[in-house]
C-alpha positions, 0 to 999 in steps of 0.5 A: 988842390981843392976846387976853389969856386964862389959858393954862389956859383957852385950853387947854380952850376949843373951837369950838362947832361939831360938830368941837369943835376947839381955838381959837388967839388972833388970826386968820390975818391978824392975830395981835393981833386980839381974836378966837379962831380955830378950828384946824379950821373957821377961824371967828373968835369975838370976845373982848369985854372979855376974855370969848370969845363962843363962839356960832356965830351970832356967829362970823366966817366964815373968809376964802373961806367956811366950811370943813366 
């Protein structure tokens, strides 16, 4: 199921890593995944019950390891 977040909320959410890049719904491999993916570092953040879990400890590393 695709991430269903208010577009205004998605517009202001940022990756909690130091670069604070924007997030996009889904993953590189699955646009319908319940994840938000950082446009800079590639970390994936799960969305559980409609709530983004924006904790670095809970992030899924990008394919091929962490960038930056």
